[in-house]
N, C-alpha and C positions, 0 to 999 in steps of 0.2 A: 397612633402616633407614628410619624415617619421619621426614621433615624437619619440624621445628617451629621457631618463632621466639620461644622463651622466653628470649632473651638480651637483655642491655642493652648497647648500643653504648658503648664507653669514650669519654668526652668529656674534652677538655683543660679545665684550669681556666679558667673564663670570665674574660676580660679585663674591666677596669672599664667599658669603653665598649661591651661587647657585651651585647645583650639576649637574653632567652630568649623565643623565639616559639612560639606554639601555633597549630595549624591545625584549624579545624572542617571535617570532611570529610563528604561525602554518600556513604554506603555503598550499594551496589545491593541493599539489603535493606529489608523493610517495618518500619523502626524509626521510632518517633514523634519522635525527636530526632536532631540531628546528634551525631557522636562527635568528641571532641577528642584530637589527638595532638601530641606535642612535636616540634618541628623541630630536628634536629641543628645545632649552632652553625655547622659548616662549610658547611651548606646554607642558611643564613639568606638569602643573596642569590639563591638559586635558586627559592625557593618562589613559585609563580604561582597566583593565584586563577583557577580554571577549568582548571588543569592536573591531570594524573593523578599520583597517588602510590600506592605499594604499602605496605600496612599489614598488621599482624597483627590479626585480630579473633577473640577466643576463644582456645582452647588451640591449635588446629591450622590454622585458616583463614588464608590470605593472600589479600587481595583488592586490586584496584585501585579507587580511589575518586576523587572530584572534590573539590578544595579549594574550599570555599565562603567561608571567611573566615580571616584571619590576625590574631592579636592577642597580647597578653601576659598574659592571664588564665588560670591553670591551672584545670582542672575541679574542682568542689567535692567530688564524691562518689567519685572514683576517681583512681588514679595514672595519669597520661598515659603511654602507651607512645611510643617513638620511631617516627617515620616510617622505613620501611626503605629505600626508594629513591624518587627522583623520575623519572618516566617522561618528562615533557614539560618543555621549557624555554619553551614558549609555550602559551597556553590552547587546549584543544580544545573547551571550552564557554565561550561568550562571556558577558559581564556581562548583556546583554539576555536571553540564554537563562536564566541563573540567576534573574533576576527573574520571567520567565514561568513557570519550573518551580515557583517558590515559590507563585505565584498558582494554578497548577493544583492543587497539593497542598492548598491551603487551600480552593479552590472545590469540588473534586471529592471532598473528604473522604477523602483518601488520604495516604500519606507521600511525602516528597521522594525517598526511596530507590526507591519504586515508579515515580515519574515518570522518574528517571534510568535505571532498568532498561528502561523502555519506549523512552526517547529514544535511547540510545546503541546503535549497531550492536554486535553481540557481539564483533567484533574489537577494539573499543576498551575492552571490559570484560575484564580479566585476573584470573585467580585462581590458586591453587596447582595447578590442573589445566589451566591454559593450556598451549599446546604451542609448541615452537620447531622450525622447519624451515629447511633451507638455502634461500636465495633462488635461484630458477631462473636468475637472471642472474649468480650468483657463479661466477667462474672462478679457481681458486687460482693459475693461472699469470699472470694479468693483473691480479689484485687489487692496487691501488696502496697499500693501507693495511697496515702491519705488524700482526701479531697477537701479543698477549701470550701467555704460557704457558697461562693458564686459558682464554683465548679459543680457542687452538689445540686444546686438549683437547676443547672442545665441538664444534668443526668436525670434528675427526678422528672423533669418535663418530658424528656425523651423516653423514659421508662413507662410513663402512663400513656394510655391511649392504645391505638392499634400497633401491631408489630411492624417494625420498619419505619416508625415515625421519624420525620426529619424536620429541621428548623433552618430557615434561611439566616444569613448573617444579620439581616435587618431584624428578624424576629428574636434572635438572641439578644441584640442590643435593647429591644423593647422589654424583653423578659427581665434583664438585669437592671434596666433603667439607667445605664451609663453608656458613654460613648466609647471609652477605651476598654473594649471587652475582648479584643483579639488575643491578648496574652492568656486569657482563661481557655480559649479554644486551643491555642498552641500547647498549653500545659496538658490539657486532656488528650491531645494527639500524642504527645511524648509518652504519656502513661498508657497508651493503647486503649483508651476508653472510648474515643470517638474517631471518626475519619471524615474526610470532606469529599464532596463531589460537586460537579458544576451544574449538571442538568438532571432532571428527574429520570431521563432515559439512561443516564450514566450511573444510576444508583449501584452501589457496590454489591456485588453478589459473589462472595468468595467461593472457591471450589471446595466443597465439603464431601468427604467420604465417610460412609457409615462403617464403623469397625466394631469388632467384638474381641473380648479377652476372657480368659478363665478367671472366675472370682478368686480374689487373693487367698482366701482361706482353703482353697482346694489345691494350691500349688504344691504343698508338702506331699511327700510320697505316700504316707499313711492315709491322708485324707483322700487322695486320688484313688487309692485301692478301694476305700469304702464307697466312693462315688461309682466306680465300675460295678461293684456288687449291687448298688442301688439301681443302676440302669440296666442290669442284666436282662430284665423282662421287657425292656423298651429298646428294641434293636435299632430303630431309626435314630433315636437320640444318641445311642451309643456310637453309631456310624459317624454322626456329626462330630462327636467328641474326639473320636479316633482321628478323623481328618484334621481337626485343629491341632492335636498333639503331634501329628506327622509334620505339619507345617511350622509349628512354633515349638522350639525345644525348651520347654518350661523347666526341665531338670537342670540343664546346663546354664541357663541364662534367664534369671527372673526378669531382667530388663526387657527381654524379648517378649515375655508375656504381657508386660505393661504396655508395650507398643501394640500388641495384638495383631490381628489380620483383618483385611477387608471382609465385610459380611458377604458381599457378592461372591468372593472367591471360595467361601466356605460351602456354598451350594452349587458350585460350578459343575460338579459331576451329576449325571442324571439320577443316580440312586440316592442322592442326598436330598432330604426334604426341607424346604424353607419353613414349613410349619414346625418341624422338629427343632430348628434353630430358635424360632420364636418361643417355643415351650421352654427350652433351656434358659432363655433370657428371662422369661416370666418367673421361673422357679429359682432364679438367682444363681444358677450354675455358670452361665455366661453373662457378662456385662456388655451392654451396647453403649457406644459413645461416638460422638461426631468428632472428626478431626479436620481442621482447616489445613489444606495443603497448598503449596505453591502450584501455579499453573505450569511452571517449568521446573519439575521436581529435580532435586539434586540427585546425581547418580552416586549414592553414598559408597557403594562397594564396587562400583564399576562393573556391575553384574551384566550390563548390556553386552550382548555379543558384539565384539569389535569387528569392523569390516576390514578384511585383509585383501589386498590386491597387489599384483605385480605389474608395473608399467611395461608395455610392449617396447620393443627396440625403438620404434618410431616415437612413441611417447617419451621415452627416456632421453632421446636425442633432443626433442623439442624442449623438455624441461631444462636440460643442461644449456641449451641455446638461450632460453629465457633468462636463466641465472647469469649467463655470460653477458648478455646485453644489459641486464640490470646494473652491471658495474659501470656502464657509461651512459645509460638512458634511464630516465625516471618512469617512462611510459613505454610499454611494449604491447603490440597487437599480436594476438595469437589467431592467425587466420587458418582455421581447420575446417575441412568439409564436414557436413552433417554426419554424426555418428563416428567421428574420429577419436572420441574418448577425451575430450577437453576436460570434462568434469574430474576425471581421475588425476589429471595434471594439477587442476586447481586444488584438490584435496591434499596432494603431496606438498604443494607450495604453502598451503595454509598451515599444515603440520610443522613445517620448518620455521615459519614466521612465529608461531606460538612457542616453539622450543626456544626461540631467541628472546622471549619475553614481551613481544609486541602484540598489538590488537589487529584484528582482521575484519574488514567489512566486505561481504559478498553480496553484490546487488544482482537481482533478477527482475525482468520486466513485468512478470505476471504472478499473481498469487497462486495460480494453478501450478506454476513451476516450483514454488516453494513447497507446495503440498507433496510433490513427488520427490524432491531432492532432500528435504529435511530428514527423512527417515535414514537416508544413506549417511548424511553427515552426523546424525546423532550416534550412529554406531561407531564413528571414529572419535568424535569430540565430546560425547556425553553431555555432562552438565555444564561444560564450558560454552555451549552453543545457545544463543538466543535467537528468537524469530520475531520479526517486526513487520506487520502489515495492517492495512485498514480494516480487515475483517475481525481483528482482535478488538475486544472491548477496551474502553479507555483505561480500566484498571490493569489489564494485561500489558498495555503499552507502557504505563507508568512502571510496572514491575520490570520490564526490560530496560527502560531508561535508567532506573536506579541500579539495576544489575550491571550495566555498563559503567556507571559512575563508581560503583563499589569494587569493580574488577571481577565480579562473579562471571560475567559473560565476556570472554576474551575474543570470541568470534560471533558476529551477528550476520544472519542471512535475512535479507529483506527486500522489499520493493522500494520505489524511489524515496518515500518519506524516511527511510533509514539513514539518509545522509544527514539528518538533523540530530542524530543521537550524540551523546556527550563523550565522544572519543577524545583521548588526549595523548595516546602513545601508539598511533597507528603505524604498523609496519608494512601492511599490504592491503590494497584495495583491488577487488576483482569486479569488473563490470561485464557480466555474461550477456550475450546477445546485445552487444553495445549499440547496434544499429536501430534498436526498437524505438518506435515513436511513443510507446507506453512510458518511457522515461521522462517524457515532457509533461509538465503540469500546465493545463490550459486556463483554468479559472479556479479560484480567484488568485490574486497576486500572492506571492511571487510566482511568475510564470517561468519557472526554472526548468532546465534540463538536468536530471540527476547525474547523467554521465559527466557533464561539464562541472557540476558542483563537486562531484567525487574527485575529479582531476585536481581541482583547486584545493580541496580539503587535504588530499594527499601531498600536494605541493607545500602547503602551510606546515604540515607535520613531518615532512621529510620522508614520507612513505613512498613505496613503489606502487605503480598501477599497472594491472594487466587487463587489457581489453580483449574480449573473446567473441568471435563471430565466424560463421561460415560465409556470411554476406555482409562484410563491413560497410558502414556508412561511407559514402564517397569522400566526405570531408576527412574521415579518419584515415582512409587508405592514402589520401593525398599527403597527409602528415608523415606517413612512412616514406613516401617518395622524396619529400623534402629533407628527410633526415631528423625531423623533430621527434618521431617515435621510432622505436625498434620494431622489427617485423620477424615473426617466426611462423613458418607455414607447415601444416599437416595436410598431405594430399591424399592419404588413404584412410579408409574406415578401419576401426578397431577390429582385430580378429580376422575372421574369414569373410566378413560382410563386404559386399561390393555395393557400388552406387546403384540406385534403382534405374530401370529402363523407363524413359518418359516418352509417351506418345500423344500426339494431338488428334482429336476427333472433331470433325466439322459438324457442328449442330445445324447449320443451314441445310447441308445436304441431307441430314437425317430428317429434318422437317419437310423438305421437299418430297422425300420418299415416304413420308408419313410412318417412319419407323421409331419415332421418339416414344418413350414410355414416360408420360408426364414430362419431367425435366431431365430424364436420363436417356442417353443414347444407348442403342442396342449393345455397343461394345462395352460400356460401363456396366450395364445390367448383367451381361454374360460373365464379365470378370467378377462381379460381386457374387453371383451364384456359384461360380467355381471356387472362390475363396471360402465361402460358407461351407461348401461340400467338403473342402479340405480342412475344415475347422480352424481356419485362419481368420484374422480380423481386418476390418476395413475402417479407414477414416475418410470422411467426406467434408470438404471445405466449401462453405458458402458465406461470403462476407456480408450477409444481411440477416438480422434476426427477425423474429415475428413470423406470421403465417403468410402475409402478403403485404407489399409496400403500400397499396391503397386499394379501395373498392371503387367501383364505377357503376353508375346507372346506365344501362345500355340503351335506354330510350331517350333521355334528355342530356346525358353526358355529365351529370353532377358527380363531383368528387368531394368527399368530406375533408375539410381543412381544419387545422388547429385554430382555436380562438386567439391564441397569443403569439403564434409563430407562423412564418410564411412557408409552411410545409403541409403536405397532406398527412392525414392520420393513417398509421399502419394498423392492419387488422391482426389481432392475436386471438387465435381460435380457442385456445385452452381457457382463457378468461372470457371469451366471447365479447370482446370489447375492442374499440378503436383507441390507439394510444399515440401520443406525440413523443418521439424519442429525444426531443430537445428540452421540453419543459415538464414532461410527465403528465400533462393533461390527458384524461381518458373519458370515454363515454360508451354507453352500451351500443352494440351493433344494431343499426336500424333494421326493421323488417320491411320497410318500404321507403322509397326515395322521398325525402321531405320537400323536394322541389316540385316533382310532378305526380307523386303518389304511386309510381310504378313499383312493383315488387321484383323487377328484373335487375337485381343487383349482382354484380360479379366481382370476384377478387382478381386483381391484376398483378402479375409478377409473383415472386415466391421468396420466402426466407427459410431459415433453418427449421422453423416449426412446421411449415408445410412439407419440407423434405422428410422430416421425421414421420409425419402422418402418412405420406404416400408410401414410404418404405415399409411401414407396419402392415399396409394392405397388400403391397406387391410381393414382399418377402416375409410372409407370416411366420416362417420358421426362425427368423432372426430376432434377437433381442436388440432393439435400437434405443440408444440414448442420445441426448442433445446437450451440448455444452456451449452456452452463450450467456449473455448478461441476465436473461430472464431465469435461467435454471440454476444460477450460481449466486443468487442474492443471499441465501442463508449462510451462516458462518462456516459450516463444515461441508458445504455442498461440493466444492472443488474436490476435497479429499475423497468424498463418497463416490463421485462420478469416476475419478481416476482409479480408485481402488477397485471398483466394479470392472473397469476395463482391464486393469492389470490381472485380476483374477479370471479374466476371460468369460465372466458372466454376461458381459456385453459383447455383441458381435460387431455392431456397426456404431461408430461414434460420429455424429453430425455436429459440426461446430463452426463458429466464426473464427476470427484470427487467433482466438485462444488456443486452437489446436495446432497452430503453426509454430509455436514458440518453445522449442527445445524439449518437448516431451519425449520420453524414451520408453517404448513398448516393444517387447521381444517378439510378439506374435503378429504384428501388423505387416502385411505383405502387399496391401493395395491402398493407394490414396487416390481419391477422385476430386478434382477441382471442377466445380459444377458450372460456374459462370465466370471465366477468366476475363472476359471483355470489360465487365463493369469496373474492374480494378485498373486496367490499362488506360481506359478513356476517362480520365479525371482531370479537370482543369487546374493542374498544379505542376510546377517544374520538377517536383519529386515523384511524379506519378510512375514513371518507368522504373525508377529506383525501387519504389515500394513494391511494384508488381514483381520485379525480378526477385527481390528478397522474399516476398510471400510465397511465390511459386517454388523457389529452391528450398525454403525452410519447410513448407508443408510436404514437399516431395521427400525431404529427408526423414520423415517419420516412417517411411516404408523400408523394409528389409534391413533392419539395424542389427539383428542377431543371427546372421547366417542365412536366413530365408531370402530368396530372390525377391527383390522389391519391384513393384510395378506402379507407375503413375499415369493416370489418364486425365488429360486436360481437355475439357470441353470448351470450344471457342467457335465463334462465327467467322473468324478471320485468321486462319492458320498461317497466313503469309506474314503476319506481324514479325518485325525484326527481332523483337525480344525473345520470342519462343525458341529461335535457333540457339541463342546464348543459354537459355535455361536447359534445353535438351542436352547441350554439350557441357553443362555445368561450368561454363567458361566465365568466371568472374573477371579475369583480367581483360578480356575482350569487351565485356560490358562496361568495365571501369573506363577504359580508354575512350570508348564512344561517349559515355556520359560526361567525362571530364572535359572533352573537347566542346560539347554543347554548353556546359557551364561557363567555360572560358569565353566562348563566343558571345554569349548573351549576358554575361556579368552576373552570375549567381554564385552562391557559396560553393567552394571555399575561397573564391577570388574576391568576393564582396561580402560585407556584413549586412544583414537585412534586419530592419526593425519595422514592425507593423503596428500602426496606431488605429484603434477602433473607437469611433465616436458613436455614443449611444444616447438616444433621447426618445421619450414616448410620443413626441410630436415630430413627425417626419421632417417638416419644413425647418424646425428649430435645429434638428440634428444636421441637416444639410448645410444650413447657414454656419453652424459651428465648424463643420468639416472644411468648408471653403475658407473661412477665416484662418483656421489652423494651418491649412495648406499654404496660404499666402505668407504667413509668418515663417513657416519652415523654408519656403523657397527663398525668402529674403535672407535667411541665415545660412542655408546650406547650398543654395543654387538649384535651378530648375532641373538639371540633369539628375540630381540625387533624390528628387521627390516625385512619386507617381501617385496619381489620384487627385481628389477623392473619387471613390466609386462605391456603389452599393454591392455587397457580396452576393453570391448566388442565393444564399438564404438571407434575405435582407431584414427580416424581423424575427426576433427571438424573445420570448417572455414579455411581449408588448413593447419592446424597445426596438426602434428602427436603427439600423446600423449603416455606417459609412466607414470605409477603410482607406487608409493612406499608407503607402509602402515607401520606405526610405532605404536607399542603397548607399552604403558607405565603404570607404577603404578600410582594410583590416588593420592599418597602422594604429598602434595604441594611442598615440597623441591625437590623431584625427578623430578616433572613436570617442575618446574622453571629452574633447571639446564639443563634438557633435551632440553628445548626450546632454551636456549642459545647455546647449541651444534648444534641444527638443523640450527639456523640462521648462525652460523659460517660455517657449511658445505655448506649451500646454497651460501654464499658469496664466499667461496673458488672456487666453480664451476663457478660462474659468473666472477671471476677474471681471468679465463683461456682465453687467447686471442681468441682462435678459438670458444669459447663457450659464448662470450659476448651477442649474440643475443638470447640465450636460455631463455625462461621464466619459472619460477618456482612458482607455486601457492600453498600456504599452506592452508589446510582446517582442522581446529581443530574441533573435534566432528562432522565428516561428517555424513549425513543422507541418 
């Protein structure tokens, strides 16, 4: 039986003083408007703006959605259905969030449903396929809450069968034989009997630690003396017991014994036997029990060693200057050279904001950075600190979300998705490495830039924003020149550290002289050998992962291509397969050419995996590790790689752009940039800006703690203008050159850019739709504002052929607002064409 919700709940006759309420809800679907539902009379007092409700949408779908507004006006064009159930009696989305989400939908040309879908962790989004599972802490024998008949039926079904059994909402409805079953699930959730999750891969797995405690009847002093006598002939068991009593003061505090200690800690010393612990448990002397703990444990006694530091004179001056500028400016840019000690200034400002009772959001561009900096912040802020990023499980993200709502987490450090968290009293927002393209969301919608969203969020809540970078985005620095942002500059590194020496090495000359060692010049090889001999560390940067960009048949010229994208497949040696870096397609490495049968196949080019392989052969004494997308897929992979490098068990770290972003290692004295030219020669107006930022940032990893740093840049064209600016670390010279180019050619910050991408699986249909859309845009905006359509360099991805249209607009608010309305109108006109209904059009505002 398939459960649907095509019933109408019976309602009592309305009393004269009762009003009929309607709720506009945000469904997690790409709908252009909000949908209106009727509130049952008996639930009028329970409706909460920002709370979740369950509704029927369409014939069979049931979804949870967010209440955006409550009013007394029925919808004009359809009969409002009743809300089925209320999930929350308090908002899970705050009013400041709703305001921000509306701005995002408007600014980034998407729907409010798409914003909500991106914002909420999936465990907060329920549907007819959401699942119910027994809570691991539920014990039928000790549960203090009585269960009703229907509740008991659900529990009995979940209890029978295999461990971890779950039921979908649909199955719960079939089990009870009623349509209005959500109230029973809600009741069981409130009693901590069940919990919900959205997908099988999101199944709740609480963090459980195994603990032991002394059996209650041995706590008395006399009983304990008898126990010592009993174990006198069993020294290993006696050692374990003594360790327990040293750690847990059972005489002074019986509660401490009830809490016990972790079993693993009891056998941490080499002379303590795990088998002796198990024997004590078996004989009833120790009791073993499981305890579910938070993934973000409360620092109950603030036992964590606090991080104490003193700001240098330059840091103190910068901090005071920031606070002075915050009196007249809401946004300040801290422009400090790499290694200037910006993090210490951030920590000091966060501490002051928290002392004032406000919340703080600290944004970082990469998970790798959170892995290194969280430890430092935990020492200062302890249990007040929450961490939020995509490597966390859905349950961990919900835990942080609820922690922000409840006030438990007053400061959150996270990557771009942290801008969606339910802050309502922000005092300070810090956007570190604000220039980074990692803050930009590319797919799916909303295609937002977390830096811009953070600025708007701070504006809505009256908070101050501090942007930090050694190489600010051109648009950001321009705002300091116009007076919209304040500017504070740090020109010297912290302590005794000086900026590294940067030298260029001509790879063409080395190849002509045949002195190259695989992809390393003799200068770089000698430098690496010298640093290894001095027991110092090396970072190598190559902006391409994999073993080789492609393979090639030397006889017929065949190159393997992706079946779904217009790109060649990259070779990954470790997995011995060819992979597409756009859609994930992979296949085994062929032993012979499928075109001509030749076995003469050769890899062309190189990525991080090949560099790692070559170094292990050329420098066998070195421990080499790699940090790229392939090696950091696992949840704690970042932390492990960084921890190994910090402990100096790794000598050489090879990585993609992950290694360029703010990492701080004391023993790194050499940085090598393997192929600088591939970054400079890219068909994009931001290519030189990105190249300058990457070169300066990765160079900044060297010589940060007093050691003299050295940077070697390998290039086939040392005469490139940008290298002189990098060597002199002259951001202002770079900025003046770049801003003049932008002004001359009409690029940001002087113009606003919107890129529309038209997608269809039939190339001709896609081209026809793109031409029609371009014509409509030209009619509305003028020919000079619309460029294209044209196929991008990679013209097919995941079987969709692409066409791009670029729109350049004045930055005036009124012009931009009316232009966006014209763009949406033109997009809808194309979609309304019968033969073009399957065409997809993606709008990217401020593409990077």
